[in-house]
C-alpha positions in Angstrom: 149.0 21.3 179.1 148.8 18.4 176.7 145.3 17.6 174.9 144.0 21.4 175.2 141.7 22.7 172.3 143.8 23.7 169.5 142.9 27.5 169.5 145.2 29.8 171.2 143.9 33.2 173.0 146.5 36.1 172.8 145.2 38.8 174.6 146.8 42.1 173.5 147.8 43.7 170.0 151.4 44.9 170.9 154.5 43.4 169.5 154.5 40.5 172.0 151.0 39.6 171.1 151.2 39.8 167.3 154.2 38.4 166.9 153.5 35.2 169.4 149.6 35.3 167.2 152.2 34.5 164.2 154.3 32.3 165.0 151.3 29.8 166.3 149.8 30.3 163.1 152.7 29.6 161.1 153.5 26.5 163.6 149.9 25.2 162.7 148.4 26.2 165.7 144.9 28.0 165.7 145.4 31.9 166.8 142.9 34.6 168.0 144.0 38.1 169.3 142.1 40.4 171.5 142.7 43.8 172.0 141.0 46.5 173.9 142.3 49.9 172.2 140.6 50.5 168.7 144.2 50.8 167.8 147.0 47.8 167.6 150.6 48.5 168.7 150.4 49.5 172.2 153.6 50.9 173.1 154.8 50.3 169.7 152.2 52.4 168.2 152.2 55.7 166.8 150.8 58.9 166.9 149.5 60.5 163.7 150.3 63.9 163.8 150.6 66.5 161.1 150.6 63.7 158.4 153.4 61.9 160.3 153.4 58.7 162.4 155.3 59.7 165.4 156.5 57.1 167.8 154.9 56.8 171.4 158.7 57.7 172.7 161.8 57.1 171.5 162.2 53.3 169.6 165.2 53.4 168.0 166.6 49.8 167.5 169.7 48.5 168.7 171.8 47.0 165.5 171.6 43.5 167.0 168.0 43.3 166.6 168.6 42.7 163.1 170.2 38.9 164.1 166.9 38.6 165.6 164.1 36.5 163.2 161.3 38.7 163.2 163.6 41.9 162.8 165.5 39.9 160.2 162.7 38.8 158.2 161.2 42.6 157.5 164.3 44.3 156.9 164.5 41.6 154.2 161.5 43.0 152.5 161.9 46.5 153.5 165.3 47.2 155.0 165.6 49.0 158.4 167.9 52.2 158.0 171.4 52.3 159.8 171.7 55.6 161.4 174.4 57.5 163.4 173.9 57.9 167.1 173.9 62.0 167.5 172.3 62.0 170.6 173.0 64.9 173.3 173.4 64.5 177.3 172.5 68.0 178.8 175.2 68.4 181.5 174.1 71.9 183.6 174.8 74.2 180.6 177.2 71.7 179.1 176.4 69.2 175.9 177.9 66.1 175.8 177.7 63.2 172.9 175.2 60.6 173.9 176.3 57.7 174.3 179.1 59.7 176.2 182.8 59.2 175.9 185.3 59.9 178.0 186.8 63.0 177.1 183.9 65.0 176.2 182.6 63.8 179.9 185.7 65.7 181.3 185.7 68.5 179.0 181.5 68.9 180.0 182.7 69.4 183.8 185.9 70.7 183.4 189.6 69.7 183.7 189.8 70.0 187.9 186.4 68.6 188.7 187.1 65.3 186.5 190.6 64.9 187.9 188.9 65.0 191.9 186.3 62.9 190.7 188.5 60.2 189.3 191.0 60.6 192.3 188.4 59.6 194.8 187.1 57.0 192.7 190.5 55.7 192.0 191.8 55.7 195.6 189.0 53.6 196.8 189.8 49.6 195.8 186.5 48.4 197.0 184.7 51.0 194.7 186.5 50.5 191.3 186.0 46.7 192.1 182.3 47.6 192.8 181.6 49.4 189.4 183.7 47.2 187.4 181.3 44.7 188.6 178.3 46.7 188.2 177.0 44.6 185.1 177.8 41.5 186.7 176.0 42.2 189.7 172.9 41.6 188.0 170.9 39.3 190.8 167.5 40.4 191.9 167.5 38.0 194.4 170.5 38.8 196.5 168.8 41.4 198.6 167.9 44.7 198.0 170.0 47.3 199.8 168.1 49.9 197.5 168.9 52.5 194.8 170.6 55.2 196.6 173.3 52.4 198.6 174.0 50.3 195.6 174.8 53.7 193.5 176.7 55.9 195.7 178.6 52.8 196.7 180.0 52.5 193.5 180.3 55.8 191.9 180.5 57.9 195.3 178.3 61.2 196.3 179.4 63.5 193.8 178.4 61.5 190.4 175.2 59.9 192.6 173.6 63.5 193.7 174.9 65.2 190.2 173.3 62.5 187.8 171.7 59.5 189.4 169.3 60.9 191.9 167.8 63.4 189.8 167.0 60.8 187.2 165.8 58.6 189.1 163.4 60.7 191.4 162.5 62.6 187.7 161.0 59.3 186.4 159.8 57.4 189.3 158.2 60.9 191.6 160.0 59.3 194.5 162.4 59.9 196.9 165.8 57.7 195.9 166.2 56.0 198.9 162.4 54.4 198.1 163.7 52.9 194.8 165.1 49.5 194.3 168.7 49.0 193.1 167.0 47.0 189.9 166.3 50.4 188.4 170.2 50.9 188.5 171.0 47.4 186.8 168.3 47.7 184.6 168.7 51.5 183.4 171.2 53.8 184.8 173.8 51.5 184.5 173.9 51.8 180.7 175.4 55.1 180.8 178.5 54.8 183.5 179.5 58.2 183.2 181.8 58.7 186.1 183.8 55.7 185.2 184.4 57.3 182.1 185.1 60.6 183.5 187.4 59.0 185.8 189.3 56.8 182.8 189.5 60.0 181.2 190.9 62.0 184.1 193.3 59.4 184.2 194.2 59.2 180.4 194.7 63.2 180.8 197.5 62.6 183.5 199.1 60.0 181.1 199.1 62.6 179.2 200.8 65.5 181.0 203.0 62.9 181.9 204.2 62.4 178.4 202.9 58.8 178.7 200.1 58.8 176.4 198.8 60.8 172.8 195.9 63.1 173.2 192.8 62.1 171.1 188.7 61.0 171.5 186.8 57.7 172.3 185.9 57.7 168.1 182.2 57.5 167.6 179.2 56.8 169.5 178.1 54.4 167.2 174.8 54.0 165.4 170.8 52.5 165.6 168.9 50.6 163.5 165.5 52.3 162.5 162.2 51.7 160.4 161.8 53.9 157.6 158.3 55.1 158.4 158.8 54.6 162.2 158.3 51.7 165.2 154.4 51.4 164.4 155.2 50.1 160.8 156.6 46.8 162.6 153.3 46.9 163.9 151.4 47.3 160.4 153.9 44.0 159.0 152.7 42.0 161.6 149.1 42.9 161.2 149.4 42.4 157.1 151.2 38.8 157.9 148.5 37.8 160.5 145.9 38.8 157.6 147.4 36.6 155.0 147.8 33.7 157.7 143.8 34.2 158.8 144.5 35.3 162.0 141.2 36.8 163.4 142.0 40.1 165.8 139.5 41.7 167.7 140.0 45.2 168.5 138.3 47.2 171.3 137.6 44.0 173.0 138.7 43.9 176.7 139.9 40.1 178.3 136.8 39.0 180.4 137.0 36.0 182.8 135.0 33.8 180.4 137.7 33.7 177.8 140.1 31.4 180.1 137.8 28.9 179.6 138.7 27.9 175.9 142.3 26.7 175.8 145.4 28.2 176.8 145.8 32.0 176.7 149.2 34.2 176.2 148.4 37.2 178.0 150.2 40.4 177.0 147.7 42.9 178.5 147.4 44.6 182.1 148.6 42.5 184.9 145.8 43.8 186.9 143.3 42.9 184.4 144.1 39.2 185.9 144.7 39.2 189.2 145.2 41.9 192.3 149.0 43.5 193.1 150.2 45.8 194.2 153.0 46.1 191.2 153.0 49.9 190.1 153.8 51.4 186.7 154.8 55.0 185.9 153.3 56.7 182.6 154.5 59.1 180.2 153.5 62.4 179.1 154.1 62.6 175.3 154.0 66.5 173.7 154.3 66.5 170.0 155.4 70.2 169.2 155.3 71.6 165.3 157.9 74.1 164.9 157.8 76.9 161.7 161.7 75.7 160.9 163.4 73.2 158.6 165.5 71.6 161.6 166.6 72.8 164.7 169.3 70.6 165.0 171.2 67.6 164.1 170.5 65.2 167.3 168.2 62.7 167.2 167.5 62.8 171.0 168.4 65.1 173.6 168.6 63.8 177.1 168.4 65.4 180.6 168.7 64.2 184.3 168.5 67.7 185.5 166.0 68.3 187.6 165.2 71.9 186.4 163.9 70.1 183.4 160.3 68.3 183.5 161.2 66.4 180.3 163.8 63.1 180.3 164.1 62.9 176.8 163.1 65.3 173.7 163.6 63.6 170.0 163.5 65.5 166.5 161.4 63.0 164.7 163.0 63.4 161.2 166.7 62.7 162.4 165.1 59.1 163.1 164.0 59.0 158.8 163.7 61.3 156.7 160.5 59.6 155.4 159.2 61.9 158.5 159.5 65.8 157.6 157.7 68.0 156.4 159.1 70.6 154.3 159.2 73.6 155.8 158.9 72.4 160.1 160.1 69.7 162.2 158.4 68.0 164.9 159.7 67.6 168.5 158.4 64.9 170.8 159.2 65.9 174.5 158.8 63.0 176.9 158.1 64.4 180.5 158.0 61.1 183.4 155.0 61.2 184.9 157.1 61.0 188.0 155.2 63.1 191.0 152.9 64.5 188.3 150.3 61.9 188.4 148.3 61.4 185.1 146.3 64.6 184.6 148.1 67.2 183.4 148.1 69.5 180.4 151.8 70.4 179.1 150.1 71.3 175.9 148.6 74.3 176.7 148.6 77.5 178.8 150.8 78.0 181.6 152.2 74.3 181.8 153.0 74.5 177.7 154.7 78.5 177.8 156.9 77.1 180.8 157.6 73.7 178.8 159.0 76.1 176.0 161.0 78.3 178.3 162.8 74.9 179.6 163.3 74.1 175.7 164.4 77.1 174.7 166.9 77.4 178.5 168.3 74.0 177.3 169.3 75.2 173.4 166.9 72.6 171.8 164.2 75.1 170.4 165.2 78.7 168.8 164.3 81.7 171.1 161.1 83.5 170.2 160.4 80.2 167.8 156.7 79.7 168.3 155.0 76.3 167.7 152.7 75.7 164.9 150.8 73.0 166.8 151.0 71.1 169.8 149.5 68.1 170.8 150.0 66.0 173.8 149.4 62.3 174.6 149.3 60.1 178.0 150.8 56.5 177.7 150.2 54.6 180.9 152.6 52.3 182.1 155.3 52.5 180.6 157.7 52.2 183.0 157.5 49.7 186.1 157.7 51.3 189.8 160.5 49.1 191.1 160.4 49.8 195.1 163.0 48.5 197.2 161.6 44.6 198.3 159.4 44.3 195.0 160.2 41.0 194.0 158.3 39.4 196.7 155.1 41.1 195.6 156.2 40.2 191.9 156.3 36.2 193.2 153.4 36.5 195.2 151.2 38.1 192.3 153.1 35.4 189.6 151.7 33.0 192.3 148.1 33.8 192.0 148.5 34.0 187.9 149.5 30.2 188.0 146.7 29.4 189.8 144.9 30.2 187.2 146.2 27.2 184.9 145.9 28.1 181.5 147.4 31.8 181.7 151.1 32.2 180.0 151.9 36.1 180.7 154.2 37.6 178.3 155.2 41.0 177.5 155.9 44.3 179.6 152.9 45.0 181.3 152.2 41.2 182.1 155.9 40.6 183.5 156.5 43.6 184.5 159.1 44.5 182.3 161.2 47.5 181.3 162.8 46.0 178.1 163.5 46.9 174.3 161.3 45.7 171.6 164.0 42.8 170.3 163.6 41.7 174.1 160.1 41.5 173.8 160.0 39.7 170.5 162.2 37.6 171.7 160.4 36.5 175.0 156.7 36.0 172.8 159.2 33.5 171.0 160.1 31.4 174.0 156.3 31.3 175.1 155.2 30.3 172.4 157.8 27.4 172.2 156.6 26.6 176.2 152.5 26.4 174.9 153.9 24.3 172.0 156.0 22.1 174.0 152.7 21.1 176.0 154.3 22.3 179.4 152.4 23.9 182.0 152.0 27.8 182.7 153.5 27.3 186.5 156.7 26.1 184.3 156.6 29.2 182.6 156.6 31.3 185.2 159.7 29.7 187.0 161.2 30.6 183.2 160.1 34.4 183.5 161.6 35.7 186.6 165.3 35.2 184.1 163.6 38.0 181.7 163.8 40.5 185.0 167.6 40.3 184.5 167.1 42.1 181.0 168.9 45.1 180.7 167.4 48.0 178.8 169.7 49.5 175.9 169.5 53.0 174.8 
């Protein structure tokens, strides 16, 4: 790509696009950003609700994010908060700390059930080896046996039907057998609850035999969070771009003629570039203001239970004390699009009444408590729909992008990724290095296939 025009167009004003633009400007390259929405931020944006900038879903940062240049620089100017993990996993009528520890999980399902699960799990050496290799076995190019078989072979029928299958079907709205093993590798394997139960049961057996001491597995860790929410990262990037003189055009869609002006770092919707069968699922966000100081200490509740429409519920003020209003609290209820489709309204009428009833049954909202205000926002293209065999379509789609000659796809939507914010920053940095080295976009697409292996951290 030597000899290209000095200006680089960045399509998409989310974290990936804005950070790429800033890196280019700091390295002496003229850059320009266009964003089709009236506001910047993408999935890292905010919904202003009752004066509080509420994240578009849960956006905590792993402490390792502070090792990355972008977050290290922001942290030096406006320190991130270090917050304890106080998540809660809802398993039937039980509550388990999240991330889970072994003994808490064993207590949740009861000693007989955990011992039975452990016995079946440990009795099969092949299954043990398969589970130990779960995270090591991450190559998406080695065949796709499907989500159901991949998980059942590693954790057994009991764990699969109790935890993994309902979670996957809630998020993607398909029978689990239609889904790719990629889902398990990228997301579900981060919890490994039944491996922990097996560990706890073995520990309990050793204690009964007098070979071990009782106890728990220690704290669940911590997370890092911007005091004013994830959108403050976008605000920081916008301010830095203004200082660098980088123009940003809002409410400006990408047009075919834009690619004639030089290299394009594309962090928009892949479907705006080329035809593709790749699909996403969206997320309903229902913000509920309640007339109480706080409903609990947990920052996030997780539910794989098919009886709950929601997958996660966050109490906003428990992420940062700055995100609270005296006398009330805000919940962000995440309902995966799944099989619902994109045109439901959970913010009023019978659907809201049913949702509030579920939150009460789950022990999140106190019985009889009525909302002050409710607002819904639907966010499209949150979860890539990894169907079995999706890699063939991904490669065919990227081959079509490569023929365009000057398009470098970055970001979650353009690369069909499910990743964290710090991963988006890493990918943007790698793409800028690629462009400034004068390398061809086709070589970038070959490199980009490695990003499909990134595992989501929660």
